[in-house]
RODRENSE-773829 format. One line per field, with one value per residue (C-alpha): residue number from 1; y, z, x. Coordinates in steps of 0.1 Angstrom, whole numbers, plus 5000, padded with zeros to 4 digits. Example, Ala and Ser with C-alpha at 12.3 -4.5 7.8 and 13.67 -1.06 7.14 Angstrom:
<atoms>
n	1,2
Y	4955,4989
Z	5078,5071
X	5123,5137
</atoms>
This chain:
<atoms>
n	1,2,3,4,5,6,7,8,9,10,11,12,13,14,15,16,17,18,19,20,21,22,23,24,25,26,27,28,29,30,31,32,33,34,35,36,37,38,39,40,41,42,43,44,45,46,47,48,49,50,51,52,53,54,55,56,57,58,59,60,61,62,63,64,65,66,67,68,69,70,71,72,73,74,75,76,77,78,79,80,81,82,83,84,85,86,87,88,89,90,91,92,93,94,95,96,97,98,99,100,101,102,103,104,105,106,107,108,109,110,111,112,113,114,115,116,117,118,119,120,121,122,123,124,125,126,127,128,129,130,131,132,133,134,135,136,137,138,139,140,141,142,143,144,145,146,147,148,149,150,151,152,153,154,155,156,157,158,159,160,161,162,163,164,165,166,167,168,169,170,171,172,173,174,175,176,177,178,179,180,181,182,183,184,185,186,187,188,189,190,191,192,193,194,195,196,197,198,199,200,201,202,203,204,205,206,207,208,209,210,211,212,213,214,215,216,217,218,219,220,221,222,223,224,225,226,227,228,229,230,231,232,233,234,235,236,237,238,239,240,241,242,243,244,245,246,247,248,249,250,251,252,253,254,255,256,257,258,259,260,261,262,263,264,265,266,267,268,269,270,271,272,273,274,275,276,277,278,279,280,281,282,283,284,285,286,287,288,289,290,291,292,293,294,295,296,297,298,299,300,301,302,303,304,305,306,307,308,309,310,311,312,313,314,315,316,317,318,319,320,321,322,323,324,325,326,327,328,329,330,331,332,333,334,335,336,337,338,339,340,341,342,343,344,345,346,347,348,349,350,351,352,353,354,355,356,357,358,359,360,361,362,363,364,365,366,367,368,369,370,371,372,373,374,375,376,377,378,379,380,381,382,383,384,385,386,387,388,389,390,391,392,393,394,395,396,397,398,399,400,401,402,403,404,405,406,407,408,409,410,411,412,413,414,415,416,417,418,419,420,421,422,423,424,425,426,427,428,429,430,431,432,433,434,435,436,437,438,439,440,441,442,443,444,445,446,447,448,449,450,451,452,453,454,455,456,457,458,459,460,461,462,463,464,465,466,467,468,469,470,471,472,473,474,475,476,477,478,479,480,481,482,483,484,485,486,487,488,489,490,491,492,493,494,495,496,497,498,499,500,501,502,503,504,505,506,507,508,509,510,511,512,513,514,515,516,517,518,519,520,521,522,523,524,525,526,527,528,529,530,531,532,533,534,535,536,537,538,539,540,541,542,543,544,545,546,547
Y	5086,5065,5047,5010,4994,4958,4940,4910,4895,4920,4930,4958,4958,4943,4937,4940,4904,4908,4941,4923,4897,4926,4942,4910,4903,4939,4934,4902,4916,4946,4921,4903,4936,4951,4945,4960,4991,4994,4992,5023,5045,5072,5073,5041,5045,5020,5038,5033,5020,5030,4995,4983,5013,5011,4973,4977,5005,4986,4955,4973,4986,4951,4937,4963,4952,4916,4925,4937,4910,4930,4926,4964,4984,5016,4997,4980,5013,5030,5002,5004,5041,5037,5009,5028,5060,5042,5020,5047,5045,5069,5096,5071,5054,5086,5096,5062,5066,5099,5082,5055,5081,5099,5065,5059,5093,5088,5055,5064,5057,5028,4993,4982,4996,5002,5020,5055,5048,5036,5066,5090,5071,5074,5111,5118,5097,5119,5152,5143,5132,5165,5184,5164,5175,5209,5214,5189,5178,5165,5134,5115,5092,5123,5127,5089,5091,5121,5105,5072,5091,5106,5071,5059,5089,5085,5048,5055,5081,5054,5034,5006,4980,4978,4956,4980,5010,4995,4984,5020,5034,5012,5022,5059,5053,5033,5060,5087,5066,5063,5101,5108,5109,5138,5157,5151,5155,5132,5103,5109,5109,5077,5061,5051,5059,5072,5045,5057,5059,5024,5013,5029,5013,4979,4984,4992,4961,4939,4952,4942,4907,4902,4915,4890,4862,4860,4847,4834,4846,4837,4864,4864,4886,4904,4912,4950,4975,4981,5012,5003,5022,5032,5002,4998,5012,4984,4985,4980,5014,5025,5062,5077,5111,5118,5153,5176,5212,5238,5261,5295,5307,5339,5322,5291,5259,5227,5201,5172,5187,5192,5156,5142,5163,5150,5113,5104,5117,5091,5073,5079,5111,5133,5167,5184,5219,5249,5278,5294,5267,5234,5207,5182,5149,5125,5098,5107,5105,5141,5165,5195,5189,5190,5223,5238,5228,5244,5277,5280,5282,5300,5306,5277,5271,5243,5224,5190,5165,5133,5106,5075,5051,5070,5071,5033,5027,5052,5035,5002,5017,5034,5001,4984,5011,5010,4974,4983,5008,5038,5068,5092,5125,5146,5183,5179,5176,5143,5136,5109,5102,5077,5060,5029,5017,5011,5039,5064,5054,5057,5093,5102,5087,5106,5138,5133,5114,5093,5068,5058,5042,5017,5027,5052,5042,5011,5008,5037,5037,5039,5065,5039,5034,5071,5071,5041,5060,5091,5071,5054,5087,5102,5138,5159,5179,5162,5168,5143,5141,5119,5121,5110,5129,5099,5097,5133,5128,5098,5117,5147,5125,5110,5144,5155,5124,5127,5144,5156,5187,5173,5193,5177,5192,5181,5167,5148,5133,5122,5152,5176,5158,5160,5197,5205,5187,5211,5238,5216,5235,5220,5254,5269,5272,5242,5262,5284,5253,5239,5271,5272,5235,5241,5271,5251,5221,5244,5253,5217,5203,5165,5142,5106,5079,5046,5021,5021,4993,4995,5011,5046,5079,5108,5144,5136,5108,5073,5052,5014,4989,4988,5023,5044,5074,5106,5126,5162,5172,5139,5147,5125,5146,5122,5085,5064,5032,5042,5055,5079,5093,5101,5117,5139,5149,5157,5179,5198,5202,5217,5232,5269,5282,5252,5245,5213,5180,5149,5114,5087,5054,5025,4988,4977,5001,4994,5020,5018,5027,5056,5069,5066,5087,5113,5115,5119,5147,5163,5163,5178,5204,5229,5220,5231,5198,5164,5141,5103,5084,5047,5050,5013,5024,5000,5008,5041,5034,5071,5099,5132,5166,5200,5229
Z	4705,4708,4678,4679,4674,4673,4643,4632,4609,4592,4556,4541,4505,4485,4448,4426,4431,4468,4466,4446,4473,4498,4478,4473,4511,4517,4494,4510,4545,4534,4521,4555,4573,4548,4569,4600,4581,4567,4602,4612,4588,4610,4592,4594,4559,4531,4512,4494,4524,4530,4534,4502,4482,4494,4487,4452,4445,4458,4439,4406,4415,4423,4391,4371,4390,4381,4344,4351,4343,4353,4387,4390,4419,4398,4371,4397,4415,4382,4375,4411,4408,4373,4385,4416,4396,4371,4398,4424,4440,4464,4483,4502,4470,4453,4483,4483,4446,4455,4482,4458,4432,4457,4466,4430,4423,4450,4434,4398,4396,4421,4408,4444,4476,4509,4541,4528,4497,4519,4542,4512,4496,4526,4530,4493,4495,4523,4506,4473,4492,4510,4478,4462,4487,4483,4521,4540,4573,4602,4620,4587,4565,4558,4594,4596,4565,4577,4611,4594,4574,4606,4620,4589,4589,4626,4621,4590,4608,4634,4604,4610,4584,4563,4588,4617,4595,4587,4623,4634,4606,4617,4654,4645,4622,4649,4675,4651,4643,4680,4683,4654,4676,4695,4662,4647,4669,4647,4653,4690,4691,4671,4692,4663,4647,4611,4586,4560,4585,4596,4559,4554,4586,4573,4541,4559,4582,4551,4536,4568,4567,4532,4540,4568,4552,4581,4560,4524,4504,4472,4448,4443,4418,4426,4399,4393,4384,4347,4329,4308,4277,4269,4256,4219,4204,4190,4152,4156,4171,4177,4178,4155,4170,4204,4211,4238,4244,4272,4277,4295,4309,4326,4348,4370,4352,4366,4356,4364,4339,4313,4316,4313,4282,4265,4274,4242,4219,4226,4253,4275,4285,4311,4322,4349,4359,4382,4381,4349,4333,4320,4302,4281,4268,4247,4220,4194,4157,4157,4171,4155,4177,4208,4197,4189,4224,4239,4220,4236,4271,4266,4245,4233,4239,4235,4209,4201,4177,4169,4145,4165,4135,4119,4153,4156,4122,4128,4161,4144,4118,4145,4165,4134,4129,4165,4162,4135,4159,4141,4161,4150,4167,4169,4174,4203,4240,4257,4292,4316,4348,4377,4388,4401,4395,4362,4367,4376,4346,4323,4336,4331,4296,4287,4298,4274,4293,4269,4292,4327,4349,4372,4407,4435,4471,4482,4447,4438,4402,4396,4377,4350,4348,4340,4315,4296,4295,4282,4255,4245,4239,4205,4217,4223,4251,4280,4313,4341,4368,4397,4417,4450,4472,4474,4436,4427,4433,4410,4383,4386,4385,4353,4338,4345,4327,4295,4264,4259,4274,4305,4332,4364,4377,4414,4418,4451,4444,4416,4421,4417,4384,4371,4379,4363,4331,4327,4316,4295,4263,4236,4221,4253,4261,4282,4312,4311,4308,4339,4359,4348,4357,4391,4397,4389,4410,4441,4439,4449,4483,4486,4513,4513,4534,4541,4569,4594,4588,4622,4656,4657,4675,4649,4654,4689,4677,4692,4661,4661,4633,4613,4622,4594,4590,4571,4555,4542,4523,4534,4571,4593,4608,4620,4628,4636,4629,4600,4565,4562,4597,4591,4556,4572,4600,4574,4554,4585,4593,4560,4543,4534,4505,4481,4459,4440,4457,4438,4452,4436,4452,4454,4445,4478,4478,4460,4439,4464,4493,4473,4466,4503,4512,4486,4501,4536,4524,4506,4538,4559,4535,4509,4478,4444,4429,4443,4416,4419,4398,4402,4405,4414,4432,4457,4494,4495,4496,4490,4474,4476,4461,4470,4446
X	6919,6951,6965,6958,6992,6979,6994,6973,7000,7023,7012,7032,7019,6991,6986,6956,6944,6945,6926,6899,6895,6891,6864,6845,6848,6835,6806,6794,6798,6777,6751,6750,6746,6721,6690,6707,6716,6681,6666,6685,6665,6648,6615,6594,6581,6586,6614,6646,6665,6702,6715,6698,6710,6746,6747,6733,6757,6787,6775,6776,6810,6824,6808,6828,6860,6854,6859,6895,6921,6951,6968,6969,6954,6950,6930,6908,6901,6892,6867,6854,6847,6831,6808,6797,6791,6768,6751,6745,6711,6695,6714,6735,6745,6755,6777,6792,6801,6818,6838,6849,6858,6880,6896,6903,6918,6943,6954,6955,6993,6995,7000,7004,6989,7008,6999,7006,6984,6956,6957,6958,6929,6907,6914,6908,6876,6863,6873,6855,6824,6822,6827,6799,6772,6757,6752,6773,6757,6777,6765,6762,6784,6805,6816,6823,6845,6864,6872,6881,6907,6920,6925,6943,6967,6975,6984,7004,7025,7033,7047,7022,7013,6981,6963,6969,6961,6927,6921,6927,6906,6877,6882,6880,6850,6832,6838,6825,6794,6786,6786,6763,6731,6748,6751,6716,6685,6664,6689,6689,6650,6649,6676,6698,6731,6734,6726,6750,6778,6770,6772,6806,6819,6806,6825,6857,6852,6847,6880,6898,6882,6893,6928,6934,6915,6890,6861,6856,6827,6810,6797,6759,6742,6711,6685,6687,6661,6657,6645,6614,6603,6568,6548,6544,6512,6491,6485,6447,6441,6405,6415,6441,6450,6467,6454,6467,6458,6463,6434,6436,6403,6392,6366,6364,6355,6340,6366,6343,6317,6343,6354,6319,6313,6344,6341,6322,6349,6376,6396,6426,6409,6427,6414,6434,6442,6436,6412,6424,6447,6432,6451,6431,6446,6425,6429,6403,6394,6382,6409,6392,6361,6383,6400,6366,6354,6385,6379,6344,6359,6391,6423,6444,6481,6506,6485,6499,6482,6501,6490,6495,6494,6523,6541,6537,6551,6580,6588,6591,6615,6635,6638,6651,6677,6686,6694,6718,6734,6720,6708,6680,6677,6645,6640,6615,6623,6621,6607,6618,6600,6601,6569,6552,6517,6501,6475,6502,6523,6493,6487,6523,6524,6492,6507,6536,6563,6584,6601,6591,6617,6599,6608,6604,6596,6616,6631,6654,6667,6704,6724,6728,6690,6687,6715,6700,6667,6685,6702,6669,6651,6656,6659,6689,6672,6655,6637,6639,6612,6626,6593,6611,6635,6658,6661,6670,6707,6710,6691,6714,6744,6731,6724,6760,6774,6753,6764,6728,6713,6695,6677,6663,6631,6634,6599,6595,6560,6537,6514,6543,6552,6517,6514,6548,6538,6509,6533,6556,6563,6586,6593,6607,6644,6653,6665,6634,6612,6629,6622,6586,6580,6596,6574,6543,6553,6557,6520,6511,6507,6511,6498,6510,6493,6512,6518,6547,6571,6587,6584,6599,6599,6596,6586,6575,6552,6553,6547,6542,6546,6514,6502,6487,6509,6503,6532,6532,6564,6578,6575,6553,6526,6499,6494,6464,6446,6423,6432,6402,6407,6444,6435,6409,6434,6461,6438,6428,6465,6477,6446,6448,6427,6432,6401,6410,6418,6429,6430,6453,6444,6467,6466,6453,6423,6390,6372,6343,6367,6381,6346,6338,6369,6359,6324,6338,6362,6333,6312,6340,6355,6344,6365,6353,6365,6375,6389,6397,6423,6432,6470,6475,6507,6522,6529,6510,6472,6465,6485,6466,6473,6458,6459
</atoms>
């Protein structure tokens, strides 16, 4: 590619104030293009879209920049990188944060920015982004960033000004973006370019607009996702003791029967498990009765009995001390999970999760959301369950930034999280606990049923907006017009020798509809147990696990 030597008004050097204008311009251009970038996502599922995640990440970065009063490029870049690191959402947001970190590293001593600094910054940005990805894939934002740096260097060597360097950077990035479908078959099949690459190109275009004063923008804030702590326990508790026990048995047990036999002893009852491992959670006034019941069917492990009245009083005391900026540590291990839907959250709480960050599909939490949750938990060792493939990278980034010992169990679904929580053991070494939870989650198969949000071609399927689609391991396997029909087809597709099936039905599904699906599955398959829980999750009418 030839160097574009067009000079749209010679600009040799910029100061910090001008760089701020460029960043604000870039942010608002990214906001305008957000929907376009979102539309390039290959899968037609309601998910944490690339344009939205990049915009929210860049928004937090620019918010941090607005706090800087100095007219200093290095200080602004430092704030930019910090804001992006803390605000990173989804895989695309995390990669963007790494690009901005590289850009900042190249400018750590620069009060002003010239063409050489810009070229160095774009190269360093690309290098750091590549280093931050375990298995870099060409045909993505990484490729676009590398080619953009090539364009900047070519222009700088021609001794062109900042405007021409940026114009050439954009030309190289645009050319690389056009070629991404040739590098990734899924992009070619869907007939789109890479969404992350388009987002990075948009940011570069916005920088140029700000540099030449092409358009004025006003900064608009967007309400961000907040981490929410577990709700306070009410003082007028009907039951005093939160009782949990893991039971190992030598013979198959009817979980439905166990549940019915325990219902009269309390509330918040949860009985889950496999052939020889059963976990019971219940709020009761007679924990001894529950333990005696467990002894009749097997051996007891991981017994945990908490006095919820004392916990409530202690929580109030801790909150008062927290307001005085005092921190209390506990010896136990904390658990943070991501989830949506009041039913799903209740199940996670009942299984021992301390803090649930509201999010998942279509709403990916940021690195900072995880860090706040980590700080708000009075434990020095923690486990994080992301429960979504697009959230894992932000969780890991938060873990790396915390002074506490934090391990991320890379759960990609709620059923994986529930399964992994069955083997949670506060006495275990943290790394060993992580390994055990990963092993357990890998024994679960997850089916997700949702509705296509756009027309798309995926895995050889011609999907139309509004189609019911079935996913297994986040790959679209089937589509149709009826939820139950697609569920039955998905089970036929993936069933091996699993004996337990669990249905979590969403906010748009009635209990009667869920029971009808259970009966249809029962009539078509030979499962030992079919369980139903009202997850109340949005977007996904049914989440189904097979074990």
